[in-house]
C-alpha positions in Angstrom: -2.7 18.6 6.2 0.9 17.4 7.0 -0.2 13.8 7.8 -2.6 13.8 4.8 0.1 14.9 2.5 2.5 12.3 3.9 0.0 9.5 3.5 -1.1 10.6 0.1 2.5 10.8 -1.1 3.3 7.3 0.2 0.1 5.9 -1.4 1.2 7.2 -4.8 4.9 6.8 -4.6 5.2 3.3 -3.2 3.6 1.5 -6.1 5.9 3.3 -8.5 9.0 2.5 -6.4 8.1 -1.1 -5.9 7.6 -1.9 -9.6 10.8 0.0 -10.4 12.8 -2.1 -7.9 11.2 -5.3 -9.1 12.0 -4.7 -12.7 15.5 -3.4 -11.9 16.4 -6.5 -9.9 15.0 -8.9 -12.5 17.3 -7.4 -15.1 19.4 -4.3 -14.4 19.2 -1.2 -16.6 21.8 1.4 -16.8 21.6 4.5 -14.6 21.0 6.7 -17.7 18.1 4.6 -18.9 16.7 4.6 -15.4 16.9 8.4 -15.0 15.5 8.8 -18.6 12.5 6.7 -17.7 11.9 8.7 -14.5 12.1 12.0 -16.3 9.8 10.9 -19.0 7.4 9.5 -16.4 7.3 12.8 -14.6 6.8 14.7 -17.8 4.0 12.5 -19.0 2.3 12.6 -15.6 2.1 16.4 -15.9 1.0 16.1 -19.5 -1.7 13.7 -18.5 -3.0 16.1 -15.8 -2.9 19.0 -18.3 -4.8 16.9 -20.9 -7.4 15.8 -18.4 -10.0 18.4 -19.5 -9.6 17.1 -23.1 -9.7 13.4 -22.2 -12.5 13.5 -19.6 -15.4 14.3 -22.1 -14.5 11.3 -24.2 -16.7 8.1 -24.1 -19.6 9.9 -22.4 -17.4 11.7 -19.9 -15.6 8.5 -18.9 -12.4 9.2 -20.8 -10.2 9.5 -17.7 -11.3 6.1 -16.4 -10.8 4.5 -19.8 -7.3 6.1 -20.0 -6.4 4.7 -16.6 -7.7 1.3 -17.5 -5.5 1.4 -20.5 -2.5 2.3 -18.4 -3.1 -0.6 -16.0 -3.3 -3.1 -18.9 -0.2 -1.5 -20.5 1.7 -2.0 -17.2 0.8 -5.7 -17.1 1.8 -6.4 -20.7 5.1 -4.4 -20.5 6.1 -6.0 -17.2 5.4 -9.5 -18.6 7.4 -8.7 -21.8 10.2 -7.4 -19.7 10.2 -10.5 -17.5 10.5 -12.7 -20.7 12.8 -10.6 -22.9 14.4 -8.0 -20.6 13.8 -5.4 -23.3 14.7 -1.8 -22.4 11.6 -0.5 -24.2 9.3 -2.7 -22.1 11.1 -1.4 -18.9 10.6 2.2 -20.0 6.9 1.7 -20.9 6.2 0.0 -17.6 7.8 2.7 -15.5 6.3 5.6 -17.5 2.9 4.0 -17.4 2.9 3.4 -13.7 4.2 6.9 -13.0 1.5 8.4 -15.1 -1.2 6.3 -13.4 -0.2 7.1 -9.8 1.7 10.4 -9.9 -1.0 12.2 -11.8 -3.3 11.8 -8.8 -0.7 13.4 -6.5 -0.1 16.2 -9.0 -3.8 17.0 -9.0 -3.7 17.0 -5.2 -0.7 19.3 -5.1 -2.2 21.7 -7.6 -5.5 21.8 -5.6 -3.8 23.0 -2.4 -0.6 24.6 -3.4 -2.1 28.1 -3.9 -3.0 28.1 -0.2 0.0 29.6 1.5 -0.8 27.9 4.8 -1.2 24.5 3.2 1.9 24.9 0.9 4.4 24.4 3.7 2.6 21.2 4.9 2.4 19.9 1.4 6.1 20.4 0.9 7.1 18.8 4.2 4.7 15.9 3.7 6.0 15.3 0.2 9.6 15.5 1.4 9.0 13.1 4.2 7.2 10.8 1.8 10.0 10.8 -0.6 12.5 10.1 2.2 10.5 7.2 3.5 9.9 5.8 0.1 13.6 6.1 -0.9 14.7 4.3 2.3 12.2 1.6 1.8 13.3 1.2 -1.9 17.0 0.8 -0.9 16.1 -1.9 1.7 13.8 -3.7 -0.8 16.4 -3.6 -3.5 19.1 -5.2 -1.4 16.6 -7.7 0.0 15.4 -8.8 -3.5 19.0 -8.8 -4.8 20.0 -11.2 -2.0 16.9 -13.3 -2.6 17.8 -13.5 -6.3 21.4 -14.5 -5.5 20.3 -17.2 -3.1 17.1 -18.6 -4.7 17.3 -17.5 -8.3 14.8 -15.5 -10.4 11.7 -17.5 -9.5 10.7 -15.6 -6.3 11.1 -12.3 -8.1 8.9 -13.4 -11.0 6.3 -14.5 -8.5 6.3 -11.1 -6.8 6.3 -9.3 -10.2 3.4 -11.5 -11.3 1.4 -10.6 -8.2 2.3 -6.9 -8.5 1.3 -6.8 -12.2 -1.9 -8.8 -11.5 -2.9 -6.2 -9.0 -2.8 -3.5 -11.7 -5.5 -5.5 -13.6 -7.6 -5.5 -10.4 -7.3 -1.7 -10.3 -8.5 -1.7 -13.9 -11.5 -3.8 -12.8 -12.3 -1.4 -10.0 -12.2 1.5 -12.5 -14.5 -0.5 -14.9 -17.0 -1.1 -12.1 -17.1 2.6 -11.3 -18.2 3.4 -14.8 -20.6 0.4 -14.9 -18.6 -1.5 -17.5 -18.8 -4.6 -15.2 -21.1 -5.4 -12.4 -19.9 -5.5 -8.8 -19.8 -9.0 -7.3 -20.1 -10.2 -3.8 -17.3 -9.9 -1.2 -15.4 -13.1 -0.9 -13.9 -12.5 2.6 -13.4 -9.7 5.1 -9.9 -9.5 6.7 -10.3 -6.0 8.3 -10.1 -7.4 11.8 -6.8 -9.0 11.0 -5.1 -6.4 8.7 -6.7 -3.3 7.3 -5.5 -1.6 4.1 -5.0 1.7 6.0 -2.4 0.2 8.4 1.3 0.7 7.8 1.9 -3.0 6.8 -1.4 -3.0 4.9 -0.3 -0.1 2.7 3.0 -1.8 1.9 1.3 -5.1 1.0 -1.2 -3.2 -1.1 1.6 -1.5 -3.1 3.6 -4.7 -3.2 1.0 -7.4 -4.2 -2.3 -5.5 -4.3 -3.6 -6.6 -0.9 -7.3 -6.0 -0.3 -9.1 -6.7 3.0 -12.5 -7.0 1.3 -12.0 -8.2 -2.3 -15.0 -9.1 -4.5 -15.3 -12.3 -6.5 -14.3 -10.7 -9.8 -11.2 -9.2 -8.3 -10.1 -12.5 -6.7 -10.6 -14.5 -10.0 -8.9 -11.9 -12.1 -6.0 -11.7 -9.7 -5.5 -15.4 -9.6 -5.9 -16.0 -13.3 -3.7 -13.1 -14.4 -1.0 -14.2 -11.9 -1.0 -17.8 -13.3 -1.0 -16.4 -16.9 2.0 -14.2 -16.1 4.0 -17.0 -14.5 3.0 -19.5 -17.2 4.1 -17.1 -20.0 7.4 -16.6 -18.2 8.0 -20.3 -18.0 6.8 -21.6 -21.3 7.5 -18.8 -23.8 11.4 -18.9 -23.3 11.3 -22.7 -23.8 9.3 -22.3 -27.0 11.7 -19.7 -28.3 14.7 -22.0 -27.5 13.1 -24.9 -29.3 12.4 -22.9 -32.4 16.1 -21.8 -32.7 18.1 -24.0 -35.0 
């Protein structure tokens, strides 16, 4: 139970921490706004879990999947808008959405096992260790990305943010295939012999850029096209805005 709780906490916390660090390095937000976003995200995660019985029966009992698909799309759009305009509202929406998407899963996991006295201690220790590892990783990633920005400019960060945001659309496609909105396509390649998603480095890559060892054709095309769209919008839209100014 301890190892399971640790792995589960890392799987749900790392995507939140990585997106937060990426957005913060692209354009810094004040500590108060950062804390406000985190508090709202935690609150809405609990609200999402509490509202699950009401959401689930919608759309022929596929309401939760539709809600999660909507959150994935919202993360992509708000991250893109933040990359272009550095608007605080976009930052808050992206953080709150990603926390609601990922933390709600862990909250459900905690609620399911917390009433068991024997499991509660393992859950607490696993969660505490996961928070510690995630915090340490976030600090290192922040300084690494800050140094990268200082040396190479904003472009490498925008590429990482584009890949991270595109991965959220792949998650949305996976959810859509689960409820038969889209058909599952053939697997393009199999990299499990080289790097599995369940390895330590594989988990980090999955949280950072959406790494999949066995992606299907639809996922690969969506990932590539949405990444290109993200970067193209970041490059061309500011130029168009500049040209329109008198």
